[in-house]
C-alpha positions as CSV (number, residue, x, y, z in Angstrom):
1,M,-3.7,-13.3,-11.8
2,I,-4.9,-11.4,-8.3
3,V,-5.1,-13.9,-5.3
4,E,-6.3,-12.8,-1.9
5,V,-3.8,-13.9,0.4
6,N,-4.4,-16.6,3.0
7,S,-2.2,-17.6,5.8
8,D,-0.1,-19.5,3.5
9,L,0.8,-16.7,1.3
10,V,1.4,-14.2,3.9
11,G,5.5,-14.4,3.7
12,H,5.1,-13.4,0.0
13,V,3.6,-10.2,1.0
14,V,6.2,-9.7,3.5
15,N,9.0,-9.9,0.8
16,I,7.5,-7.9,-1.8
17,L,6.6,-4.9,0.9
18,N,10.0,-5.3,2.4
19,D,12.0,-5.3,-0.7
20,S,10.2,-2.7,-2.4
21,Y,10.1,-0.2,0.6
22,R,13.1,-1.1,2.4
23,V,15.7,-3.0,0.8
24,G,15.9,-3.0,-3.1
25,P,17.0,-0.5,-5.4
26,S,13.4,0.6,-6.0
27,W,11.8,4.1,-6.9
28,T,9.3,3.4,-3.7
29,T,12.2,3.1,-1.1
30,E,11.8,4.7,2.2
31,K,14.9,3.4,3.5
32,H,16.4,7.1,3.6
33,L,13.2,8.1,5.8
34,V,12.5,4.7,7.8
35,A,14.6,2.2,9.4
36,G,13.3,-1.5,10.1
37,Q,11.1,-3.8,8.3
38,R,8.0,-2.2,6.3
39,A,6.2,-5.8,7.3
40,T,6.3,-8.7,9.5
41,E,4.4,-11.8,9.1
42,N,2.9,-11.2,12.6
43,T,1.8,-7.6,11.4
44,I,0.0,-8.6,8.3
45,T,-1.5,-11.7,10.2
46,N,-2.6,-9.2,12.7
47,E,-4.3,-7.1,10.1
48,I,-5.8,-9.7,8.2
49,N,-7.5,-10.9,11.3
50,K,-8.7,-7.0,11.8
51,Q,-10.4,-7.2,8.2
52,Y,-7.7,-5.7,6.1
53,K,-7.8,-8.0,3.3
54,Y,-4.5,-8.4,1.2
55,F,-3.9,-9.4,-2.3
56,L,-1.1,-10.6,-4.4
57,L,-0.6,-10.4,-8.3
58,K,0.8,-13.8,-9.5
59,D,2.8,-13.8,-12.8
60,K,3.3,-17.6,-13.8
61,D,4.8,-19.1,-11.0
62,Q,6.0,-15.8,-9.2
63,Y,4.4,-13.5,-6.7
64,I,5.2,-10.1,-8.0
65,G,3.1,-7.3,-6.3
66,C,0.4,-6.6,-3.4
67,F,-1.7,-4.4,-1.9
68,N,-4.4,-4.4,0.8
69,L,-8.0,-3.0,1.3
70,R,-9.7,-1.8,4.5
71,R,-13.2,-0.3,4.5
72,Q,-14.1,2.5,7.2
73,Q,-17.8,3.0,6.5
74,N,-18.1,4.5,2.9
75,T,-14.5,4.7,2.6
76,I,-12.0,2.2,1.4
77,E,-8.4,2.8,2.4
78,I,-5.8,1.4,-0.4
79,G,-2.2,0.2,1.3
80,G,0.5,-2.0,1.1
81,L,1.0,-1.4,-2.5
82,G,4.2,-2.8,-3.5
83,V,6.2,-4.2,-6.8
84,A,9.0,-6.4,-6.4
85,C,12.1,-4.4,-7.4
86,N,12.9,-6.4,-10.1
87,R,9.5,-5.9,-11.8
88,Q,9.1,-2.0,-11.2
89,N,8.8,0.5,-14.1
90,S,6.9,-2.1,-16.2
91,G,3.4,-0.7,-15.3
92,Y,2.6,-3.1,-12.7
93,G,1.9,-0.6,-9.9
94,K,-0.7,1.1,-12.1
95,Y,-2.4,-2.2,-12.7
96,L,-2.3,-2.9,-9.1
97,L,-4.0,0.2,-8.2
98,K,-6.4,-0.3,-11.0
99,K,-7.2,-3.9,-9.6
100,A,-7.4,-2.4,-6.1
101,E,-9.8,0.4,-7.1
102,E,-12.1,-2.1,-9.1
103,L,-12.1,-4.3,-6.1
104,S,-13.1,-1.4,-3.8
105,C,-16.1,-0.8,-6.1
106,T,-17.7,-3.9,-5.6
107,F,-18.3,-3.2,-1.7
108,H,-21.7,-1.8,-1.6
109,G,-21.9,2.1,-0.3
110,V,-18.5,2.9,-0.8
111,S,-18.0,6.5,-2.2
112,R,-14.5,7.2,-1.5
113,L,-11.2,5.7,-1.8
114,I,-7.8,6.9,0.4
115,V,-4.2,6.2,0.2
116,S,-1.7,7.2,3.2
117,V,1.8,8.2,1.8
118,L,4.9,9.8,3.6
119,E,4.8,13.4,3.1
120,P,8.4,13.7,1.7
121,R,7.5,11.1,-1.0
122,I,6.7,13.7,-3.3
123,E,7.3,11.3,-6.4
124,L,4.7,8.8,-5.1
125,I,2.1,11.7,-4.2
126,E,2.7,12.5,-8.0
127,F,2.0,9.0,-9.1
128,Y,-1.2,9.0,-6.9
129,K,-2.4,12.5,-8.6
130,R,-1.6,11.1,-12.2
131,Q,-4.1,8.3,-11.4
132,G,-6.9,10.9,-9.9
133,Y,-6.6,11.3,-6.5
134,K,-6.3,14.6,-4.9
135,T,-4.4,15.5,-1.6
136,T,-6.4,16.3,1.4
137,S,-5.8,18.4,4.4
138,I,-5.6,15.4,6.5
139,K,-2.1,14.6,8.0
140,F,-1.0,12.6,11.0
141,P,2.4,11.6,12.6
142,F,4.2,8.5,11.5
143,P,2.3,5.3,12.7
144,L,5.1,4.1,15.6
145,D,2.2,1.9,16.9
146,R,1.6,0.0,13.4
147,D,5.2,-1.9,13.7
148,V,6.1,-0.7,10.4
149,G,9.6,0.8,11.3
150,S,11.0,3.9,13.2
151,P,11.7,7.4,11.6
152,L,14.9,8.2,10.6
153,V,13.8,12.1,10.3
154,D,12.2,14.5,12.6
155,N,8.4,14.9,12.6
156,L,7.9,12.4,9.9
157,Q,4.3,13.0,9.0
158,V,1.8,10.7,6.5
159,I,-0.6,12.8,4.1
160,V,-3.7,11.5,3.2
161,L,-4.9,11.5,-0.5
162,E,-8.5,10.8,-1.7
163,K,-10.4,9.9,-4.8
164,L,-14.1,10.3,-5.0
165,L,-16.3,7.5,-6.9
166,A,-19.0,8.5,-9.3
167,N,-22.6,7.4,-7.4
């Protein structure tokens, strides 16, 4: 079941993102590229206040995955996609991405979806390509201002992938 995140659920998002990206033995880990936490309660709360919509996947009595959506004109950015380490490699990532795409299509006037990935994360870029996303020429430096950790490598770049929606 997908549930929208309110202030009572922010801690679950923080736990899933930190576990899957920076702590646990996960194929989505970035700990060799970025030090520090991937998320804090303050960061997620601030993003929700800035019109990000966060969602959690609940399985029985556990929250096991998350993602967020942010609209920018005719584009929805899908971000914060994470699955608890002990639930990875079971199709939950694809399921969450599909749910994020379905929710994005309910916004009037949306014609494009984007995701941002650390450029060295070839396996993650390939995951999105298998789901119909294409790389773009858009790249930007690791976002130090978002409080999502500190790069461990020089010139760490983020690449944007996109998926155009049928009108």
